[in-house]
C-alpha positions in Angstrom: 0.0 -0.1 0.0 1.3 3.3 -0.8 2.0 5.8 1.7 3.1 9.4 2.5 5.5 10.2 5.7 5.1 13.2 7.2 8.2 14.5 10.2 6.5 15.9 12.6 9.3 18.7 13.1 8.5 19.5 9.0 4.4 19.2 9.6 4.0 21.5 12.5 5.0 25.0 11.5 3.3 23.9 8.0 -0.3 22.8 9.9 0.8 26.9 11.4 0.7 28.3 8.1 -2.3 26.6 6.6 -4.5 26.9 9.6 -4.5 30.6 8.6 -6.3 30.3 5.0 -8.1 27.1 5.6 -12.4 27.2 6.2 -13.1 27.2 9.8 -16.8 26.7 8.9 -17.9 25.5 5.4 -20.7 23.9 4.1 -18.4 21.7 1.4 -16.4 19.2 3.2 -13.4 19.2 0.8 -12.7 22.8 2.1 -11.8 21.4 5.3 -9.4 19.3 4.1 -5.4 19.5 2.9 -4.6 17.8 0.0 -1.3 15.9 0.5 0.6 15.2 -2.4 4.0 13.4 -3.1 6.2 14.3 -5.8 8.8 12.0 -8.0 11.5 14.1 -6.9 10.5 13.5 -3.2 9.0 16.7 -2.3 6.0 16.7 -0.5 3.1 19.4 -1.0 0.7 20.4 1.6 -2.2 22.7 0.0 -5.3 24.1 1.6 -8.1 26.7 0.1 -11.1 28.4 0.7 -11.9 28.9 -2.8 -10.4 32.8 -3.1 -6.8 31.7 -2.3 -4.6 29.3 -1.5 -1.3 27.9 0.5 0.8 25.2 0.1 4.0 24.4 2.2 6.4 22.2 0.4 9.5 20.4 1.9 11.3 17.3 1.0 11.8 13.9 2.2 14.8 13.1 0.5 14.8 10.0 -1.6 12.6 10.0 -4.8 9.6 8.0 -4.8 6.0 7.0 -6.3 4.2 10.5 -7.1 0.5 10.1 -4.7 -2.2 12.7 -3.8 -4.8 12.1 -1.2 -7.3 14.5 0.6 -7.0 14.1 4.7 -9.3 16.6 7.0 -7.1 19.4 8.3 -8.6 19.0 11.6 -7.3 15.4 12.3 -4.2 15.7 11.3 -3.4 19.1 13.3 -4.9 17.1 16.3 -2.6 14.1 15.6 0.3 16.4 15.2 -0.2 18.1 18.4 0.1 15.3 20.4 3.0 13.7 18.8 6.8 14.2 19.8 9.3 16.4 17.7 11.0 13.4 16.4 8.2 11.5 15.3 7.0 10.4 12.2 3.3 10.7 10.7 2.2 7.8 8.1 -0.8 8.4 5.7 -1.9 5.8 3.7 -5.6 5.4 1.4 -7.1 2.8 2.9 -10.3 2.3 0.3 -12.0 5.0 -2.2 -13.6 6.8 0.9 -10.9 6.8 3.7 -7.5 7.3 5.0 -5.7 5.7 7.7 -3.1 7.9 9.9 -0.4 5.6 11.9 1.6 7.8 14.5 3.7 6.6 17.3 2.4 6.7 21.4 4.4 5.1 24.2 6.4 2.8 21.6 3.7 1.3 19.9 2.0 2.8 16.9 -1.7 3.8 16.6 -3.9 4.1 14.0 -6.5 6.9 13.1 -9.1 6.1 10.4 -10.7 9.5 8.9 -13.0 10.6 5.8 -10.8 10.9 2.3 -12.6 12.8 -0.4 -11.4 11.9 -4.0 -8.6 14.0 -4.9 -10.0 15.3 -8.6 -12.7 17.6 -5.9 -10.0 19.9 -4.4 -10.6 23.2 -6.1 -7.4 24.8 -7.8 -7.1 28.4 -8.6 -5.5 29.1 -12.1 -2.1 28.1 -12.1 0.1 31.4 -13.3 2.6 30.6 -15.8 6.0 32.3 -16.5 9.0 34.0 -14.6 8.5 35.4 -11.1 9.5 38.8 -9.9 11.8 39.1 -7.3 10.4 41.7 -4.7 13.3 42.9 -2.2 13.2 43.7 1.5 12.3 47.3 1.1 9.4 46.3 -1.2 8.2 43.9 0.7 7.9 46.1 4.3 6.4 49.0 1.9 3.7 46.0 1.2 3.2 45.4 5.1 3.3 49.3 6.0 0.6 49.7 3.0 -1.5 47.1 4.2 -1.5 48.6 7.9 -3.0 51.5 6.2 -5.7 49.7 3.9 -9.2 49.9 4.9 -11.0 46.9 6.6 -14.4 48.2 5.5 -16.1 45.4 3.2 -18.0 47.4 1.2 -14.9 49.1 -0.1 -12.9 46.0 -1.2 -10.9 48.0 -4.0 -9.0 49.6 -0.9 -8.7 46.6 1.3 -5.1 46.0 0.6 -1.6 47.2 -1.1 -1.8 48.6 -4.8 1.3 47.8 -7.0 0.7 50.9 -8.9 3.0 51.1 -12.5 0.8 53.4 -14.5 3.4 55.7 -14.3 6.5 54.0 -16.5 9.0 56.3 -14.3 8.1 55.5 -10.9 6.0 52.4 -9.5 4.4 52.8 -6.4 3.2 50.9 -3.3 0.1 52.3 -2.4 -2.6 51.9 0.8 -5.7 54.2 2.0 -8.7 53.5 4.2 -9.8 57.0 3.2 -8.6 59.1 6.6 -4.6 58.3 5.8 -2.7 57.3 2.7 0.5 55.4 2.6 2.8 55.6 0.0 6.6 54.5 -1.1 8.1 55.1 -4.8 11.4 54.3 -5.9 10.5 50.7 -7.4 10.7 49.5 -10.7 8.9 46.2 -11.8 8.1 44.5 -14.8 4.7 44.2 -14.8 2.0 45.2 -17.5 -0.5 46.2 -15.1 -1.2 47.6 -11.5 -2.5 45.1 -9.4 -4.1 44.9 -5.9 -2.8 42.3 -3.2 -5.7 42.2 -0.5 -4.6 42.3 2.7 -4.6 38.8 4.8 -3.2 37.3 8.0 -1.2 34.8 6.1 1.1 37.6 4.5 1.7 39.6 8.0 2.4 35.6 9.3 6.7 35.5 10.7 6.5 32.1 9.2 6.1 33.4 5.6 8.3 36.8 6.3 11.2 34.8 7.5 11.1 32.2 4.9 13.9 33.8 2.4 13.0 36.2 -0.3 9.4 36.9 -2.0 8.4 36.5 -5.4 5.4 37.5 -7.3 3.6 36.0 -10.4 0.5 37.4 -11.8 -2.1 36.5 -13.8 -4.5 39.7 -15.6 -7.9 39.5 -15.6 -10.5 37.8 -18.2 -14.1 38.7 -18.5 -15.3 35.9 -16.3 -12.4 36.0 -13.6 -10.7 38.6 -11.5 -6.6 38.7 -11.6 -4.8 36.1 -9.8 -1.7 36.8 -8.0 1.1 34.3 -6.2 3.8 35.1 -3.5 5.8 32.7 -3.2 9.0 32.0 -0.7 11.3 29.0 -0.1 9.0 26.8 1.3 5.8 28.7 0.5 3.1 29.4 -1.9 0.8 31.8 -1.5 -2.0 32.3 -4.5 -5.1 34.6 -4.3 -7.5 36.5 -6.3 -7.1 40.2 -6.4 -10.3 42.7 -6.9 -10.6 43.5 -10.1 -11.5 47.1 -10.4 -9.9 50.5 -10.6 -7.7 51.7 -7.5 -8.6 55.2 -6.7 -6.6 57.8 -8.3 -4.8 58.6 -5.0 -2.4 61.2 -6.1 -4.8 63.7 -6.4 -5.2 64.1 -2.7 -1.2 64.4 -2.2 -0.9 68.3 -0.9 1.4 70.6 -3.0 4.7 70.5 -1.8 5.1 74.0 -2.1 2.2 74.7 0.3 4.2 73.2 3.3 4.8 75.8 6.0 6.0 73.9 8.8 8.6 71.3 8.9 9.4 69.4 12.5 12.5 66.9 11.8 12.4 64.6 15.1 15.8 63.0 15.1 15.9 59.2 14.6 17.5 58.0 17.8 14.5 60.0 19.6 11.7 58.5 17.8 11.2 55.2 19.9 10.9 57.5 23.2 8.8 60.3 21.5 6.5 57.0 20.5 6.9 55.7 24.6 6.0 59.2 25.4 2.9 59.9 23.0 1.4 56.4 24.1 1.7 57.6 27.4 -0.6 60.7 26.7 -4.5 60.5 28.3 -6.7 60.7 25.0 -10.5 60.0 24.8 -11.8 56.5 24.7 -13.7 56.8 21.0 -12.6 56.2 17.8 -10.9 59.4 16.8 -8.2 59.6 20.1 -7.6 63.3 19.6 -4.4 64.3 20.3 -2.4 68.2 19.6 0.7 68.8 18.0 1.9 72.1 18.7 5.4 73.8 17.3 5.9 77.2 18.4 9.2 79.0 19.8 11.2 76.6 18.2 9.7 73.5 20.5 7.9 70.7 19.7 4.8 69.8 22.3 2.3 66.7 22.0 -0.8 67.4 24.0 -3.7 65.1 25.3 -6.8 65.1 27.6 -9.1 62.3 28.7 -12.6 64.2 28.5 -13.0 67.3 26.8 -13.2 69.3 30.4 -9.9 67.7 31.9 -6.4 69.7 32.0 -4.4 69.5 28.9 -1.2 67.0 29.5 1.9 68.4 27.6 5.1 66.5 26.6 8.0 68.7 25.0 9.8 67.0 22.6 13.3 68.0 22.6 15.2 66.1 20.5 13.3 68.0 17.1 14.3 70.6 14.8 11.4 73.0 13.8 11.5 75.3 10.5 8.3 77.9 9.5 5.3 79.5 11.5 4.1 78.2 14.9 0.8 76.0 14.2 -1.5 73.7 16.3 -2.8 70.8 14.7 -4.8 68.0 16.0 -4.6 64.0 14.6 -5.5 60.8 15.8 -2.8 59.4 17.9 -3.0 55.9 16.9 -2.0 57.3 13.1 0.5 59.3 14.6 2.3 56.6 16.5 1.9 54.4 13.0 3.8 57.2 11.4 6.8 57.2 14.0 6.8 53.5 13.8 7.6 53.3 10.5 10.3 55.7 10.8 9.0 58.6 8.8 10.2 61.1 11.2 9.4 64.4 9.3 6.8 66.2 9.7 5.5 68.6 7.0 2.4 71.2 8.1 0.8 73.5 5.9 -1.7 74.9 8.3 -4.3 73.5 11.2 -7.2 72.0 9.0 -5.0 70.6 6.1 -3.8 67.2 5.7 -0.2 66.7 7.2 2.6 64.8 5.7 4.9 62.3 7.7 8.1 61.2 5.6 11.2 59.7 5.1 13.0 59.1 2.0 10.4 57.9 -0.7 8.2 56.8 1.9 5.2 58.9 3.1 2.1 58.9 4.9 -0.9 61.6 4.7 -2.7 62.3 7.5 -6.4 64.0 7.4 -6.5 66.5 10.8 -9.4 66.7 13.5 -11.2 69.4 14.9 -10.5 70.7 18.6 -12.7 73.8 18.7 -10.4 75.5 21.0 -6.9 75.6 21.3 -4.2 75.4 23.9 -2.0 78.5 24.3 1.2 78.2 22.9 3.9 77.5 25.5 6.9 80.0 25.4 9.1 79.5 28.7 11.1 76.4 27.8 10.6 73.4 30.9 14.2 72.3 32.6 15.8 69.8 30.1 15.3 66.8 29.8 16.5 63.8 27.4 13.6 63.8 25.0 10.5 64.6 26.8 8.6 66.4 29.7 5.2 66.0 31.1 3.8 69.4 32.2 0.0 69.6 33.2 -2.6 73.0 32.4 -5.5 74.5 34.2 -8.7 72.6 32.6 -10.2 74.4 29.6 -14.0 75.2 28.3 -16.0 72.4 27.6 -16.3 71.6 24.1 -17.1 69.2 21.7 -14.5 67.0 19.2 -15.8 66.2 15.8 -14.0 64.1 13.4 -14.5 66.6 10.2 -11.0 67.6 8.8 -12.5 70.6 6.8 -14.3 72.4 10.1 -12.2 75.1 10.7 -9.8 75.5 14.1 -9.0 78.3 16.1 -6.1 79.7 15.9 -2.9 79.6 18.8 -2.0 82.6 20.6 0.9 83.1 22.1 1.2 84.1 26.2 3.8 86.2 27.4 7.2 84.5 28.7 7.2 83.3 32.2 9.6 84.9 34.6 12.8 82.9 35.4 12.1 80.3 37.6 8.8 79.5 37.0 7.5 76.6 35.7 6.6 76.0 32.1 2.6 75.5 31.8 0.4 76.9 29.2 -3.7 77.6 29.6 -6.4 77.4 27.2 -8.4 80.5 26.3 -12.2 81.0 25.9 -14.7 81.0 28.5 -17.6 78.3 29.4 -20.3 78.6 26.7 -23.5 77.1 26.0 -23.3 74.4 22.9 -25.0 76.1 19.8 -28.4 74.4 18.3 -26.3 73.8 14.9 -23.4 72.2 16.7 -26.1 70.1 18.7 -27.4 69.2 15.0 -24.1 68.6 13.6 -23.3 65.9 16.4 -26.7 64.2 15.7 -25.4 64.1 12.2 -22.0 62.6 13.1 -24.4 59.9 15.4 -26.5 58.9 12.3 -23.4 58.7 9.9 -21.8 56.4 12.3 -25.1 54.0 12.9 -25.4 54.1 8.9 -21.4 53.1 8.5 -22.2 50.0 10.8 -25.4 48.8 8.9 -23.6 49.1 5.7 -20.5 47.0 7.4 -23.1 44.6 8.3 -24.7 44.5 5.0 -21.3 43.8 3.2 -20.5 41.1 5.6 -24.0 39.3 4.9 -23.2 39.7 1.5 -19.9 38.2 1.4 -21.6 35.3 3.2 -24.2 34.9 0.5 -21.4 35.2 -2.3 -19.2 32.4 -0.2 -22.5 30.4 -0.1 -23.1 31.0 -4.0 -19.6 30.1 -5.1 -19.8 26.4 -2.5 -23.1 25.8 -4.6 -21.7 26.4 -8.0 -18.9 23.8 -6.8 -21.5 21.6 -5.9 -23.6 21.6 -9.0 -20.2 21.0 -10.8 -19.7 18.1 -8.7 -23.4 17.0 -9.7 -23.0 17.4 -12.8 -19.9 15.6 -13.1 -21.8 12.8 -11.5 -24.4 12.8 -13.7 -22.6 12.9 -16.7 -20.7 9.1 -15.4 -24.2 7.8 -15.1 -25.1 8.7 -18.4 -22.0 7.1 -19.4 -22.8 4.0 -17.3 -26.0 3.7 -18.7 -25.1 3.6 -22.3 -22.6 1.0 -21.6 -24.0 -2.6 -23.3 -22.9 -6.0 -21.6 
């Protein structure tokens, strides 16, 4: 009887990666199986799929052997591998047309586990991509990951749910990712691609095992009238194939500010970036989705400001390891986006004014971030605090109560400088303005924002329902195809004459 031997030391990391792609819940039993294929060269190929994407792990058993293919339930194989030692070997062999036997050692004895096995021809495969692959260097792979972190997760906007390899400009190819509130782009690449392609975000692409398995290589298959584009990313032992999104990526370049419009430039020293991130993360901020935080550049000093409530005192941190050129400005943005840009190493900040998009950049990489609105701004700080390595935290009296809105187009108040403090006094700043009743128009705007949030949640739920229906339709089509095959076989049998 032919059998496939699987070393547990090779099988466990393979199952860890395959588990990120295989369907956890499916009406088709074949989508819960892993295809085991032994090649005549001695290589073993383990493949799983969810109809839209597939992952395959390839490792060598050494000696050439007779080719063999069979399907085994992923859950059965994973449970047995967990119970085995790292030096054990699992043997898989076919036991009839609809069953397979898995043998593995337990306490010096060999145990048999019988499980269902479907015919290998029922396993759905994505189209194979011929031709040479394109090498993706480390810089390009890093840019792909950063673009995916900035991509949208809205199921109703699939065209921006990933990183776009934009080759529309033959002189400069870009990696782009956006969710409509911030945008990442990186250039200085030259890829032999005929068409731009979107690489949808997926947890397998961020998995450490795939990223540490050598250089990535890319193959693409253009879209047809019936099928969306297909791409393949491969490494030394892995092959990830997925359908892309058939559509035109938004014209992202039209939202980039004119470089000549920037008025203020802030440069945080690279060695101070990590300390700056830790300092910013310690600032208090609201618990809503906007996570508002302030950035203030005045008198050649850089301050970050945060508060947990609209009527709380501002907490300030001064960043000493930063150079500033241009007029003073105060701007508010989402703290998560600020930390993300600094984590990417984008330590140069260009600002137009308090209501225009700001840019984080370094070399050929940049992130454009839409600002948030704060109705009142803190007064500028003029007296420097005592020297600290990177940042110092101070408190100011509580400002007037004010609403916060995410609309970047709404105008913010301007910063007014306070007179210099006398020598020996601590550096603090106060909010300008007095408590006032919220106008009826602002109340109406707040209600509109609440309704918009409810609508977005409803649209997202409809999108998830649509994905479930599309998955069911794909599985139904696959089942109809199998049924047609059975009917065709029955017709041929009925036409036979004994």
